[in-house]
Backbone bond lengths (Angstrom), bond angles and torsions (degrees), N, CA, C in turn:
res aa  C-N    CA-C-N  psi(-1)  N-CA   C-N-CA  omega(-1)  CA-C   N-CA-C  phi
1 M - - - 1.453 - - 1.528 108.45 -
2 P 1.350 118.19 132.85 1.458 120.61 -179.80 1.519 112.00 -65.01
3 K 1.324 114.85 146.46 1.458 121.10 178.25 1.529 109.27 -71.10
4 K 1.335 116.08 131.73 1.467 120.72 -179.85 1.530 109.76 -72.83
5 K 1.324 115.13 132.10 1.455 121.99 179.68 1.527 109.82 -75.03
6 K 1.337 116.09 131.50 1.463 121.19 177.31 1.516 110.54 -71.57
7 S 1.320 116.01 146.30 1.452 121.79 174.08 1.534 108.73 -65.28
8 F 1.323 116.61 143.50 1.455 121.69 -177.50 1.527 111.67 -51.63
9 D 1.324 117.64 -46.03 1.458 120.56 -176.30 1.532 113.13 -73.04
10 K 1.329 117.68 -6.59 1.469 121.51 177.30 1.531 111.83 -97.49
11 L 1.336 117.60 -8.08 1.461 121.82 177.35 1.516 110.06 -77.17
12 D 1.347 116.81 155.75 1.464 117.23 174.96 1.527 108.59 -76.08
13 I 1.307 116.17 164.92 1.463 122.15 -172.28 1.529 112.10 -58.73
14 D 1.328 117.45 -37.81 1.469 119.96 179.34 1.525 111.57 -64.16
15 E 1.329 116.61 -41.28 1.465 120.54 177.84 1.524 111.09 -66.13
16 Q 1.323 116.80 -39.81 1.464 120.80 178.10 1.526 111.00 -61.67
17 I 1.325 116.36 -46.42 1.465 120.57 -179.33 1.521 110.91 -63.46
18 K 1.328 117.48 -41.20 1.472 120.83 177.85 1.522 110.79 -60.47
19 L 1.324 117.27 -44.90 1.464 121.15 178.61 1.524 111.66 -62.30
20 I 1.316 116.34 -44.17 1.463 120.83 -179.41 1.525 110.16 -63.98
21 N 1.324 116.95 -48.39 1.470 119.95 -179.52 1.519 111.64 -60.60
22 K 1.328 117.09 -41.10 1.464 120.67 178.88 1.528 110.53 -62.64
23 A 1.323 116.47 -41.80 1.467 120.67 -179.45 1.529 111.50 -66.69
24 L 1.323 117.48 -35.67 1.461 121.38 -175.34 1.527 113.84 -84.52
25 E 1.323 117.50 -23.57 1.469 119.54 -171.32 1.526 114.69 -67.91
26 A 1.305 119.60 -25.05 1.467 120.97 -177.60 1.528 113.01 -75.14
27 D 1.315 117.87 -44.87 1.468 120.32 -173.23 1.522 114.16 -122.09
28 V 1.317 117.31 -44.36 1.463 120.44 -171.60 1.529 111.79 -71.09
29 I 1.314 117.71 -52.24 1.464 121.30 -176.85 1.527 111.35 -60.32
30 P 1.354 119.46 -46.66 1.465 118.54 177.48 1.535 112.98 -60.72
31 L 1.323 117.09 -36.44 1.469 120.19 178.49 1.526 110.96 -64.30
32 L 1.324 116.29 -48.56 1.464 119.83 179.84 1.527 110.66 -63.04
33 S 1.323 117.04 -42.18 1.468 121.89 179.90 1.517 111.77 -62.91
34 S 1.332 116.40 -37.51 1.462 119.92 -178.92 1.527 112.13 -64.74
35 H 1.326 116.22 -19.83 1.464 121.42 177.90 1.526 111.84 -102.43
36 G 1.333 116.31 9.11 1.463 120.30 177.98 1.508 114.67 80.52
37 G 1.322 116.79 26.00 1.457 119.52 -178.28 1.512 112.79 -136.58
38 G 1.304 115.01 -168.08 1.449 121.50 178.90 1.510 110.58 -178.39
39 L 1.322 115.27 -173.21 1.458 119.90 177.55 1.509 109.56 -146.89
40 E 1.305 114.79 156.05 1.458 120.35 174.70 1.517 108.83 -129.76
41 I 1.312 115.35 148.20 1.460 121.57 177.34 1.520 107.56 -84.66
42 L 1.312 116.32 123.15 1.461 120.94 -179.83 1.511 112.34 -93.98
43 D 1.333 116.39 -38.65 1.458 120.30 -175.41 1.519 108.86 -164.02
44 I 1.306 115.18 159.34 1.463 121.93 173.66 1.516 106.88 -135.23
45 Q 1.319 115.68 122.07 1.465 122.31 178.00 1.520 107.77 -123.43
46 E 1.333 115.91 108.60 1.459 122.90 -175.48 1.524 109.19 55.53
47 K 1.306 119.46 -106.86 1.472 121.28 -179.09 1.525 111.87 -115.23
48 E 1.324 116.25 22.75 1.463 121.24 175.35 1.522 108.44 -109.37
49 V 1.328 115.22 125.55 1.459 122.23 -179.50 1.523 107.76 -108.27
50 Y 1.320 116.71 116.12 1.458 122.68 -179.23 1.524 109.02 -93.04
51 V 1.320 115.95 124.88 1.464 120.94 -177.03 1.524 110.69 -126.40
52 R 1.330 114.45 157.61 1.459 120.87 173.64 1.522 107.05 -127.89
53 Y 1.311 115.10 131.47 1.457 120.93 175.35 1.522 109.01 -83.42
54 Y 1.330 116.09 149.50 1.465 120.30 173.72 1.521 109.50 -138.27
55 G 1.322 114.83 171.80 1.460 120.15 -177.08 1.518 110.28 65.87
56 A 1.319 115.32 -143.22 1.464 120.60 -177.63 1.532 112.88 -64.62
57 C 1.326 117.37 -20.90 1.468 120.20 -179.69 1.527 111.77 -73.77
58 H 1.337 116.79 -27.52 1.463 120.56 179.42 1.525 108.83 -66.98
59 G 1.308 116.40 118.48 1.452 121.32 179.47 1.523 114.80 86.71
60 C 1.323 117.70 -4.78 1.462 120.49 178.85 1.526 109.15 -69.51
61 P 1.336 118.17 133.85 1.469 120.52 -179.52 1.533 113.30 -61.10
62 L 1.320 117.56 -30.01 1.460 119.96 179.66 1.528 113.10 -75.19
63 A 1.335 117.26 -19.48 1.460 120.89 -177.11 1.524 112.38 -60.80
64 S 1.319 117.63 -33.29 1.466 119.52 -179.25 1.527 112.24 -93.51
65 G 1.302 117.43 -0.53 1.467 121.30 179.84 1.509 111.78 -116.43
66 G 1.317 115.67 -101.31 1.461 121.82 -174.73 1.512 114.26 -60.47
67 T 1.332 117.30 -40.45 1.463 120.42 179.90 1.518 110.45 -65.25
68 L 1.313 116.75 -46.01 1.461 121.16 179.14 1.533 110.77 -60.53
69 E 1.318 116.51 -42.85 1.462 120.66 178.42 1.528 111.25 -63.11
70 F 1.336 116.95 -39.51 1.458 121.53 178.68 1.533 110.86 -64.51
71 I 1.327 116.97 -42.91 1.464 121.23 178.25 1.526 109.76 -63.20
72 E 1.321 116.28 -47.42 1.461 120.67 -178.76 1.531 111.00 -63.18
73 Y 1.317 117.09 -43.99 1.459 121.44 178.53 1.535 110.53 -59.60
74 T 1.321 116.14 -43.59 1.464 120.91 -179.92 1.524 110.41 -60.22
75 L 1.317 117.66 -47.84 1.463 121.32 -179.15 1.527 111.67 -67.74
76 Q 1.319 116.83 -38.59 1.464 119.97 179.50 1.527 111.48 -66.39
77 S 1.314 116.81 -41.44 1.468 119.77 -176.74 1.525 112.42 -75.76
78 Q 1.331 117.46 -25.31 1.457 119.56 -176.88 1.523 114.81 -103.21
79 I 1.336 117.04 -21.70 1.473 119.35 -174.83 1.525 112.90 -121.94
80 D 1.331 116.39 -60.70 1.465 120.51 -174.39 1.527 108.30 -159.61
81 E 1.313 116.49 125.65 1.468 120.37 -175.33 1.519 114.05 -67.06
82 E 1.323 117.81 -9.10 1.462 120.28 -179.61 1.532 113.52 -98.33
83 I 1.327 117.61 -0.73 1.470 120.38 -179.84 1.521 109.77 -65.07
84 R 1.324 115.04 137.87 1.465 122.58 174.16 1.523 107.05 -121.34
85 V 1.317 116.38 140.94 1.451 121.78 178.04 1.527 108.06 -107.22
86 V 1.309 115.66 128.98 1.465 121.73 -175.37 1.526 108.19 -121.45
87 P 1.346 117.41 116.61 1.476 118.66 175.81 1.523 110.53 -73.81
88 A 1.324 115.34 140.10 1.470 119.64 -179.54 1.516 110.13 -103.32
Protein backbone atom coordinates (compact mmCIF):
# COMPACT_ATOMS: atom_id res chain seq x y z
CA MET A 1 0.00 0.00 0.00
CA PRO A 2 1.43 3.43 -0.92
CA LYS A 3 2.50 5.71 1.90
CA LYS A 4 -0.01 8.52 2.48
CA LYS A 5 1.41 11.97 1.80
CA LYS A 6 1.30 14.35 4.78
CA SER A 7 -0.53 17.64 4.40
CA PHE A 8 1.87 20.56 3.94
CA ASP A 9 0.76 22.26 7.16
CA LYS A 10 1.37 19.03 9.12
CA LEU A 11 5.05 18.79 8.08
CA ASP A 12 7.75 20.20 10.32
CA ILE A 13 9.31 23.50 9.28
CA ASP A 14 12.47 21.88 7.87
CA GLU A 15 10.41 19.61 5.61
CA GLN A 16 8.28 22.55 4.48
CA ILE A 17 11.34 24.62 3.59
CA LYS A 18 12.90 21.71 1.68
CA LEU A 19 9.71 21.26 -0.36
CA ILE A 20 9.46 24.98 -1.09
CA ASN A 21 13.11 25.29 -2.11
CA LYS A 22 12.84 22.25 -4.38
CA ALA A 23 9.74 23.67 -6.05
CA LEU A 24 11.33 27.10 -6.58
CA GLU A 25 14.80 26.04 -7.74
CA ALA A 26 13.82 24.97 -11.27
CA ASP A 27 12.10 28.12 -12.54
CA VAL A 28 11.55 30.82 -9.94
CA ILE A 29 15.05 31.20 -8.45
CA PRO A 30 16.80 31.33 -11.86
CA LEU A 31 14.30 33.95 -13.06
CA LEU A 32 14.80 36.16 -10.02
CA SER A 33 18.59 35.71 -10.20
CA SER A 34 18.65 36.65 -13.88
CA HIS A 35 17.23 40.03 -12.87
CA GLY A 36 19.71 40.50 -10.02
CA GLY A 37 17.36 39.56 -7.22
CA GLY A 38 16.04 36.77 -5.08
CA LEU A 39 13.83 35.89 -2.17
CA GLU A 40 14.12 34.34 1.23
CA ILE A 41 11.55 32.49 3.30
CA LEU A 42 10.92 34.34 6.54
CA ASP A 43 8.20 32.23 8.11
CA ILE A 44 5.55 29.63 7.42
CA GLN A 45 2.23 29.71 9.26
CA GLU A 46 -0.07 26.84 8.32
CA LYS A 47 -0.35 27.32 4.54
CA GLU A 48 0.93 30.89 4.35
CA VAL A 49 4.54 31.34 3.26
CA TYR A 50 6.04 34.71 4.19
CA VAL A 51 8.84 35.84 1.90
CA ARG A 52 11.13 38.83 1.53
CA TYR A 53 12.56 39.94 -1.78
CA TYR A 54 16.15 41.16 -1.98
CA GLY A 55 18.43 42.66 -4.58
CA ALA A 56 16.71 44.06 -7.64
CA CYS A 57 13.45 42.33 -6.66
CA HIS A 58 13.14 44.44 -3.50
CA GLY A 59 10.90 47.35 -4.40
CA CYS A 60 10.27 46.15 -7.96
CA PRO A 61 6.66 46.87 -9.00
CA LEU A 62 6.33 43.40 -10.54
CA ALA A 63 7.36 41.70 -7.28
CA SER A 64 3.92 42.21 -5.75
CA GLY A 65 2.05 41.31 -8.93
CA GLY A 66 3.17 38.90 -11.62
CA THR A 67 6.22 37.59 -9.76
CA LEU A 68 4.22 36.88 -6.62
CA GLU A 69 1.54 35.12 -8.66
CA PHE A 70 4.20 33.02 -10.41
CA ILE A 71 5.74 31.99 -7.07
CA GLU A 72 2.33 31.15 -5.61
CA TYR A 73 1.28 29.22 -8.71
CA THR A 74 4.51 27.22 -8.61
CA LEU A 75 4.03 26.26 -4.95
CA GLN A 76 0.34 25.50 -5.41
CA SER A 77 0.89 23.26 -8.42
CA GLN A 78 3.82 21.38 -6.91
CA ILE A 79 3.03 21.22 -3.19
CA ASP A 80 -0.46 22.24 -2.08
CA GLU A 81 -3.17 24.17 -3.91
CA GLU A 82 -4.06 26.10 -0.76
CA ILE A 83 -0.62 27.68 -0.21
CA ARG A 84 -0.59 31.48 -0.18
CA VAL A 85 2.56 33.55 -0.53
CA VAL A 86 2.71 36.74 1.52
CA PRO A 87 5.43 39.36 0.88
CA ALA A 88 6.84 40.87 4.06
